[in-house]
TORNU-517366 format. One record per residue: residue in three letters; x, z, y of N, C-alpha, C in turn. Coordinates in steps of 0.001 Angstrom, whole numbers, plus 500000, padded with zeros to 6 digits. Example, Ala and Ser with C-alpha at 12.3 -4.5 7.8 and 13.67 -1.06 7.14 Angstrom:
# residues 2
ala513190507800494310512300507800495500513200507800496700;ser512850507080497750513670507140498940512900507870500030;
This chain:
# residues 400
met699981497305244661700431496655243475702117496715244053;arg702755496907242697704353496752243064704904496026243110;asp706057495663243551707010494348243979706974493479242614;gly707222493942241538707582493301240395706116492870239756;gln704981493602240132703621492611239711703358491875240977;lys703543491791241900703306490925242719704485489696242689;phe705519490028242512706533488811241904705527487787240580;ile705201488699239478704803488022238455703669487310238712;leu702940487767239527701424486987240256702064485812240733;arg702744485936241792703242485051242436703770483732241206;leu704628484213240592705436483096239523704218482611238748;lys702856483535238270701970482440237525701159481614238354;val701195481667239962700381480980240785701363479455240821;leu702747480014240981703481478733241279703791477639240021;phe703877478189238635703685477588237530702325476617237563;ala701161477575238004700057476560238059700145475470238896;ala700812475801239994700984474749241105701957473313240516;ile702988474053239956703978472960239601702946472059238759;val702283472635237519701823471706236585700827470700237359;phe700109471549238355698966470777238946699666469410239503;ile700856469631240518701359468473241219701868467482240402;val702452467970239305703284466889238316702045466216237543;ser701296466646237278700248466103236404699470464961237541;gly699063465385238589698317464473239356696925464850239521;cys696196464784240554695003465120240949694182463903241023;pro693030463471240091692354462143240260691230462121241256;ser691364460973241662690705460994243102689101460926242779;asp689095461094241870687166460517241378686710461749240964;gly687322462873240856687202464330240874686834464566238999;ala687104463528238374687000463740236808688323464465236160;trp688134465588236893689841466305236410689729466706235107;ala688655467128234487688586467697233096688780466446231984;glu688126465063232389688616463838231680689738463402231520;gln690911463764232685692361462946232496692993463660231441;pro693870462756230671694578463690229808695773463875230370;ala696430465046230115697356466061230267698702464943230057;leu699777465281231056700797464555230642701804465407229481;lys702603464752228688703302465610227774704466466406228343;glu704579467469228257705153468614228874706397469042228216;ile707721469138228698708705469641228098709018471029228053;pro708942471690226955708712473140227231710268473900227446;leu710567475073228591711626475843228336711131477124228769;gly711819477808227876711443479198227339712320479975228789;gly711588480949229475712410481628230493711850483131230296;val713402483777229613713099485278229829714027486019230752;phe713299486742231630713906487132233273713479488816233296;asp714300489238233916713915491023234494713376490789235659;leu712023491235235917711171491295236741710978492451237396;thr710804493374236220710543494769236567711487496148236029;gly712130495564235235713368496554234817714104497203235792;pro715502497656235289716404498417235917717358496999236712;thr717409496203236325718211494622237072717227493893237412;ser715916494147237846714820493567238667715347492745239903;val715853493761240593716410493380242028717215492102242212;leu718135491899241068718867490812240800718228489865239985;gly717538490224238957716346489440237980715462488551238784;arg714945489137239827713556488325240359714479487338241320;val715419487506242017716195486294242397716581485757241951;tyr716941485689240273717720484385239624716280483798239102;ala715166484572238808714039483898238414713434482682239361;gln713666483135240709713107482523241771713660481235241944;gly714931481083241628715873480069241781715720479270240463;ala715340479896239508714867479031238300713560478004238585;met712608478811238984711193478515239245711533477204240501;asp712186477422241239712273476717242348713072475328241797;ala714061475298240876714545474393240759713847473608239791;thr713105474407238695711705473469237867711150472530238913;ala710789473561240014709608472645240865710400471177241610;phe711524471619241798712107470470242279712452469210241233;leu712621469664240214713037468635239248711700467897238767;asn710752468518238795709082467821238732708809466990239605;gln709134467764241002708882466588242205709286465347242155;asn710655465513241380711271464143241433711608463373240217;gly710543463470239288710611462697238371710610463124236899;gly710980464684237012710877465529235493712031464959235200;ile711713465010233532713016464324232721712594463033232492;asn713234462438233148712657460741232483711114460377232735;gly710705461024233615708993460803233776708153462113233049;gln708594462575232470707790463989231664708260465270232367;pro707356466062232893707248467387233649708313468318232673;leu708907469014233379709440470473232466708435471197232960;arg708116472250232021707174473076231939708339474369231682;leu708238475583232938709149476720232528708023477806231989;ala708321478348230839707114479331230267708231480721230685;ala708080481378231994708874482522232213708066483833231976;glu708723484801231415708406485754231243709274487022231173;asp708541488087231320709431489240232139709948490052230911;tyr711186490431230630711442491403229499711719492997229875;ala711988492705230944712333494263231919713557494830231255;ser714350493922230819716024494585230139715391495135228754;asp714472495013228090714396495166226881714573494477225667;pro715551494536225108716239493714223921714705493589222853;ala714250494459222802713065494384221883712219493338222466;arg712125493687223345710780492586224284711130490913224455;ala712792491012224706713046489557224674713066489013223141;val713231489671222156713006488984220950711870488862220570;ala710524489468220963709174489057220609708811488023221630;leu709330488126222933708814486890223818709903485566223168;tyr710753485712222246711401484756221973710364483895220791;arg710059485168219992708883484594218818707851483881219268;lys707233484473220456706173483730221003706473482320221883;phe707725481975222267707890480982222456708124480082221588;lys708741480086220496709318479553219354707857478783218766;ser706955479832218545705614479752217579704499478997218665;val704299479349219758703086479181220919703536477745221830;asp705070477715222333705089476881223237706063475832222497;lys706651476352221547707403475172220693708842474794221659;val709589475680221981710422475388222755711978475298221847;phe712636474386222610713938474382221728715113474688222859;val714643475114223785715649475287224999715125476654225553;leu716137477112226068715912478682226588716594478927227993;gln716274479424228936716868480137230042716772481485230005;gly718147481927229718717849483684229720718291484145230807;trp718600485636231262719048486357232049720631487195231809;gly720744488007231152721635488793231269722342489269229779;ala723113490340229745723735491221228514722820491101227499;ala721657492039228005720885492638226599719945491571226175;asp719347490592227080718630489752226292719320488717225500;thr720377488042226136721728487420225561722273487976224258;ala722947489125224009723202489771222786722129489776221584;ala721176489954222202719475489983220798719299488616220525;leu719548487738221356718831486412220914719719485354220613;thr720981485728221040722146484738220527722017484330218989;pro722028485380217899721813485102216701720537484664216104;leu719517484663216740718304483724216881718275482469216985;val718742482266218223718712480600218588719714480011217964;thr721027480598217573722032479968216544721235479520215127;lys720479480487214718719804479944213194718680479238213641;asp718029479159214590716903478210215044717495476993215881;arg718538476777215893719143475781216575718227475564218104;val718290476541218771717769476350220228718852476718221074;val719173475491221995719954475901223139719580476796224292;phe720820477372224255720378479088224976721777478877226123;leu720884478776227545721856479164228951721557480518229286;ser722169481435229876721819482535230287722778482667231689;ala722725483911232268723421484304233381724959485456232961;ser724760485523231507725929486377231010727095485478230933;tyr727955485952231060729219484928230817730274485484229736;asp730139486292229185730724486971228057731665485918227434;ala732919486065227106733743485058226867733404484441225165;gly732490485207224535732550484603223170731196484045223028;leu730515483863224080729372482789224401729753481515224176;ala730972481079224925731457479930225331732094479322223934;asp732147479972223124733198479623221644732141479276220768;pro732008477962220331730907477287219825731385478006217948;arg732684478777217686732367479002216639731458480417216485;lys731518480729217420730629482441217486729075482068217841;ala729207480988218826727709481121219381727282479471219718;pro727348478761218741727213477219218902726105476770219810;tyr725132477235220022724153476918220804723902477400222230;asn724944478308222485725189478718223913726047477860224863;phe725736477957225909726745477367226882726825478162228276;thr727935478362228916727998478839229956728336478077231018;ile727824478205232392727961477220233480729024477867234465;gly729415479072234079730419479828235181731840480467234173;ala732943480679234802734046481245234372733683482526233229;thr734204482687232644733566483647231468734484485055232386;tyr733816486100231890734399487487232417735826487780232204;ser735996487014231105737730487056230715738888486248231682;asp738038485077231865738983484253232872738878484644234409;gln737895485423234648737623485841236040739064486867235786;ala738987487656234882740252488732235126741711487818234879;arg741552487255234437742936486224234289743329485678235575;leu742151485109236341742237484288237418742966485425238414;ala742339486823238201742307487789239334743656488210239060;met744273488244237830745555488850237700746758487708238404;arg746520486519238005747483485376238483747051485857240423;trp746144485786240865746016485965242382746730486795242843;ile746546488591242145747227489583242431748789489157242376;lys749482488565241470750659488256241626750804487451242369;asp750192486410242922750784485588243700750729485810245142;asn749898487160245277749534487646246986750456489277246786;gly751764489060246462752263490101246306752397491311245875;gly751181491238244695750907492421243989751860493290243134;ala752130494173242861753111494336241614752806495512240474;lys751688496509241214750969497566240393749475497436240491;val749089497589239482747617497090239219746880498088238197;cys745396498378238341744943499590237701743550498469237327;phe742778499038236484741450498777235796740177500022236198;val739335499483236640738111500385237479736714499429236841;phe736172500328235512734986499674235036733895500536234258;pro733137500261234351732142501069233526732224501049231990;asp731892502529231478732034502412229977731143501693228909;his731069500336229046729661499483228944730612498366228274;pro729804497823227145730177496364226551730742495588227732;phe729914495484228761729875494254229806731015494649230526;gly731572496077230918733043496689231547733982496387230852;arg734003496461229462735184496712228648735525495245228193;glu734435494281228294735135493186227581736358492167227930;pro736334492290229406737522491171230187738867492236230061;leu738781493533229771739770494300229698741540493734229094;ala740985493378227303742250492593226664742832491570227303;ala741840490462227864742349489268228596743060490042229971;gly742577490400230878743138490796232478744514491440231974;lys744434492390230712745927493075230605746743492272230256;glu746391491534229185747332490555228439748050489625229613;met747086488884230437747869488251231517748463489132232616;ala748005490210233088749122491073234049750518491475233272;lys749953491395231706751734492117231280752345490642231423;lys751723489521230902752574488104230860753271487876232292;leu752420488314233462752849488107234614754012489133235301;gly754167489837234387755185491037234935754586492182236006;leu753297492347235976752568493209236623752991494526236097;glu752735495694236745752939497233236179751411497635235938;ile751200498098234432749552498265234804749505499674234164;gly748582500466235134748565501943235682747332502149234606;pro746886503636234802745457504014233748744312503554234278;asp743700503237233410742011502945233401741322504319234034;phe740443503783234821739120504510235143737585503800235198;thr736910504983234471735735504891234303734904505139235653;val733792504325236018732851504731236657731650503925236383;gly730540504595236260729306504549235810728477503557236428;leu727474502479236218726777501493236818725996502456237927;arg725571503413237751724563504171238304725354505265239140;ala726637505359239167727595506243240008726941506284241627;thr726902507575241957726811507900243269728133508454243978;asp728976508594243159730220509415243844731675508877242777;ala732747508171243735733582508077242747734776508621243349;val734673509638243880735907510115244238736794510920243585;pro736565511810242426737296512308241427738079511127240726;gln737677510119240562738544508667240053739291508294240998;leu738561508167242242739638507311243105740965508531243675;leu740780509659243102741742510579243846742801510582242752;arg742558510124241592743719510106240612744186508745240565;leu743481507724241071743727506390241203744836506346242315;lys744547507176243341745510507211244543747025507377244095;glu746663508614243323748213509281242692749188507970242590;tyr748621507194241670749044506106240959749558504821242107;asp748608504900243190748751503907244074749231502645243737;pro748037501876243248748200500323242794747874499646244051;asp748597498312244191748527497282245056746914496599245437;phe746374496743243960745249496134243452744657496894242286;ala743133496550242349742681497236241346741329496037240961;trp741345496133239389740331495162239208739119496304238921;leu737927495733239455736777496318239501735592495187238683;gly735236496078237609734341495498236804733037495827236751;gly732442496366237740730800497137237491729968495844238151;thr729233496545239137727986495921239710727864495987241119;thr727206495342241524727022495579243107727045497181243741;pro725902497817243340725832499113243510726621500281243316;ser727523500395242156728685500849241750730284500377242415;ala730266499120242772731192498579243678731211499457244916;ala729737499201245411729925499751246855730347501076247125;val729793501855245872730257503410246195731849503345245803;ile732403502878244987733820502733244665734399502516246146;val734196501110246641734758500623247977734578501680249324;arg733245502172249265732809503067250484733999504343250294;asp733902505021248989735031506165249225736247506349248896;ala736858504893248676738084504302248806738695504241250385;ala737721503890251033737722503422252247737922505281252947;arg736956505863252654737000507669253402738264508212252708;leu739000507900251864740215508423251202741226507501251895;lys741099506638252651742229505754253266743397505343252222;leu742618505058251020743295504223249661744049502721250504;lys745280502504250180745536501447250542745396500188249329;thr744942500930248333744433499847247470743294498559247586;arg743592497463247271742422496697247534742036496221246222;phe740707495869246148739862495689244919739530494327244571;val739725493560243433739318492411243019738223492299242155;leu736958491860242433735661492143241973735365491176240949;asn734610491501239802734068490460239103732681490154239681;val732168488877238921730949488188239502729751489176239738;trp729402490265238730728068491113238924728505492078239786;ala729866492201240324729943493111241773730070492867242994;met730384491472243193730244490636244713729014489968244736;asp728463490310245765727382489177246450727036489445248076;glu726495489029248586726081488855250216725879490625250424;thr724834491147249414724664492622249807725603493744249817;leu726826493118249336727713494360248920728158494904250793;ala728344494117251499728631494534252841727802495411253476;gln725759494997253245724970495720253413725225497119253262;ile725500497453251681725793498730251227726833499671251761;ala727992498725251484729196499346251747729728499672253228;gly728950498565254054729530498437255282730827498253255852;glu731565498741256806732946498008257094733739498159256106;ala733537499225255186734797499259254018735132498259253439;val734140497221253306734534496012252661735355495017253303;asp735696495139254356736677494343255466737749494313255036;gly738491493128254480739788493454254032740377494332252838;arg739684494541252571739555495645250906738982494830249730;val738045494038249952737354493460248894737564492038248520;phe738157491586247267738013490178247264737117490139245839;gly736523488870245756735197489048244385735147487408244196;phe734501487443242823734261486001242157732674485667242394;met732629484565242629731261484402242606731131482691241911;val730252482798241063730020481650240047729560480298240889;ala728943480838241815728090479709242621728488479765244133;arg728387478602244614728483478750246165727077479652246636;pro727711480316247912726689481063248451725487480372248952;phe724461480935248980722982480165249547723611479856251094;gly723277478701250993723394478135252571724476477363253104;ala725570477084251913726802476873252113726789475220252134;asp727284474349253075727485473339253401727950472235252197;ile726957472100251213727147471514250267726023470560249758;gln726365469361248782725336468331248600724092469114247897;ala723762469902247675722841470739246813721951471001247772;ala722682471539248673721680472357249947720479471527250557;ala720412470604250436719399469381251173718300469703250054;asp718785469570248688717658469466247203716866470985247719;ile717719471986247962717312473375247846716306473754248821;arg716872473279250086715786473406250958714461472793251230;thr714440471856250367712781471444249992711987472238249283;val712397472780248674711576474028247886711849475263248849;ala713294475627248896712996477236249609712535477186250778;gly712778475902251609712230476071253118712933476696253953;asp712778477859254684713420478605255721713774480136254958;arg713355480328253898714054481647252934715315481439252777;ser715752482637252569717206482595251902717554483787250792;tyr718377483453250134718352484619248947719802484647248857;pro720291485537247733721703485958247590722062484670246493;his723152484635246128724254483388245591723171483410244171;leu722926484261243566722234484501242195721006483399242077;tyr720476483028243198719555482064242964720256480689242973;asn721242480378243731722259479210243175722783479135241878;gln723019480340241342723296480119239734722356479690238939;ala720954480163239317720301479796238388719747478085238802;trp719637478143239755719508476027240224720531475697239471;ala721815475775239418722760475333238907722573475225237239;ser721950476033236800721797476065235388720476475103235038;leu719947475122235783718605474295235757718935472771235577;met720122472409236780720393471161236908721381470640235454;val721978471630234899722821471479233635721626471258232604;leu720947472123232363719870471871231552718936470261231709;ala718449470141232609718051469117232991718660467605232441;glu720027467593232962720875466389232648721265466532231325;gly721271467426230678721216467642229021720127466677228617;leu719118467157229064717599466820228265717306465483228920;lys717824465050229861717620463373230336718342462595229479;arg719745463037228893720172462566228238719722462191226602;ala719383463643226086718819463894224990717413462933224777;his716641462863226023715511462311225745715835460669225660;ser716833460171226165717153458672226320717849458477224889;ala718169459523224328718697459041223055717412459245221915;gly716717459612222288715187459794221426715809461231220623;lys716394462050221006716724463037220306716151464413221044;leu715099464526221311714445465760222395714328467080221562;asn715350467414221116715277468615220177716453469773220335;gly716595470700219685717947471496219785718941470746219651;pro719577470497217950720367469666217885720782468480218986;gly719622467709219296719941466626220361720460467195221220;leu719876467936222060720210468377223539721641469090223314;lys721744469876222209723356470536222239724530469233222294;ala723924468131221397724860467016221729725131466563223411;ala724050466553223369723620465654224830724461466911226067;leu724781467964225848725340468944226692727022468670226356;glu727201468639225139728638468647225141729177467166225311;ser728542466089225765729197464882226101729246464839227696;leu728571466034228568728921466145230098730700466367230437;thr731025465445231030732461465556231617732166465635232799;asp733100466358233825733085466577235227731750466647235695;phe730691466961235265729434467070235608729371467805237162;thr728836467448237989728778468296239306727367468575239484;thr727010469796240118725866470303240160725447470191241915;gly726261469174242369725652469086243863726778470312244425;gly727749470434244258728894471690244755728399473160244737;leu727328473226243810726949474676243310728128475424242828;thr728925474647241744729613475091240824730630474239240673;pro731945474290240323732894473473239825732384472498239025;pro732977471115238834732826470126238096732540470839236485;leu731836470705235673731366471192234142731846470062233566;thr732436470644232005732652469961231472732629470367230079;tyr731904470103228966731676470788227804731905469646226577;thr732535470190225294732915469393224389732348470212223118;ser732151469472221704731693470638220419732291471063220138;glu733246471712220897734831472478220366734916473960221576;asp734317473458222780734247474468223890733366474255224876;his732456475317224556731375475624225942731504476483227057;arg732695476594227575732790476974228574732630476692230066;gly732336475253229919732013475082231200733102474507232165;thr733587475630232574734744475599233489735588476864233289;thr736951476671233939737742478014233812738106478293235312;ala737161477718236145737586477524237973736403478766238253;cys736589479331239724735996480051240319736200480278241662;gly735492480568242625735718480748244072735932482308244118;leu736509482452244842737272484212245048736791484175246696;tyr735984485302247256735361485440248165735712486789248702;thr735750486900250171736235487933250920735167488349252080;phe735301489621252856734249489523253885735026489919255075;lys734836489067256027735531489500257608733874489554258329;glu734113490885258670733280490998259879732052491158259426;gly731958491708257795730694491702257088730264490752256552;arg730857489416256774730223488074256547731289487533255439;leu730786486848254383731579486112253287732171485120253601;his733197484818253256734358483918253598735140483695252250;leu735311482005251940736041481705250679737386482062250816;ala737987482807250141739567483293250179740145482155249372;ala739755481893248256740321480607247518739655480043246484;asp739670478813245818739185478262244875740410478061243679;leu739859479262242852740962479346241626740879478593240288;ala741854478206239565741581477687238343742266477841237334;leu742393478282235973742978478166234921743160477018234027;glu744331476706233712744335475711232719743377476007231210;arg742711474995231145741923475233229868742819475434228477;asn743073476836228207743878477388227127742796477576225829;lys743114476451224808742336476722223689742706478408223222;glu743717478805223629743825480356222803743104481512223467;his742594480827224874741890482089225333740208481841225175;leu739974480673224491738428480430223810737913481768222894;gly737118482165223563736441483575222758736273484773223317;trp737449484886224058737828486385224198738464486268225799;
């Protein structure tokens, strides 16, 4: 049995256990005669077997464990939350099919998604159906209610990360900067924002360099980058491609340091790229790393036990905390539906996720959640917080 199949089997067993625990087991053995508690359904679209499944399974585990924790602690004002999680294997058509099942069979009005593929495919549908949608995609357009009124983000958008990067580069003595990214919508999305900020700050912008997400060699691009010799380069790929770039940069003895977006930076980067990361890499992380000394750590340990995960686990946990708070407010208002949940989330002001993320604020005009993000680096292969960075919430930046 492959890892993905094993994970799905564990997922189904865990869901059954969650429902059993929160529903209660009668002492007289008359289980079949007991009415089940009314559950609040939450649709879950994850990549458990597809090309991003190494990361997707971690995120799914965080969502499952957060659901278990919520139900063990009263659920949504006494009602259990049922996460109907499915594997879409990074196939947008499969994501659409699952969504339609969620709507018709599970009667969901709230959805937890995963990445760019499912989010892009489902956003028009959730807008039409008025279904609240959170995912791990931080595309700037998703935070603009004019474009995506039922989408919410818990982390700084890719564009705001690029803006933060340019400001940090300027503050740390940088004068010349380049942009390295995959020729992919995810890689291209923050370029305009980053370059606009760089120009505003007086940074010299060099040529662009594209490195594919599945690259195994970045030497040709880096040799050309070395000719320009930037102080810093924005790196907008994923962890595997970032590791290739950073490792090759060390071999070529480049002086350039790299500022990575959230998908290129995680605990495993040092394991792949080795000593090349030390002093060369700075990267954004939407959530604090697993095991950080924060308020939520104790709650997480009640479910995770001695297990350890990359920070994506914490991202999912934070997303469920946001959804749960919105559901509780909508439930209390007697409006437990998509529009009611949307309005409830738009009432959150400086909502804390137990220290997992910066305080989150949403309004009917702005679904960004936050414009702040932690910037991390490596010392002797271990993650260290370099700085907590924040932008002013500029209306002109909304949506791009």
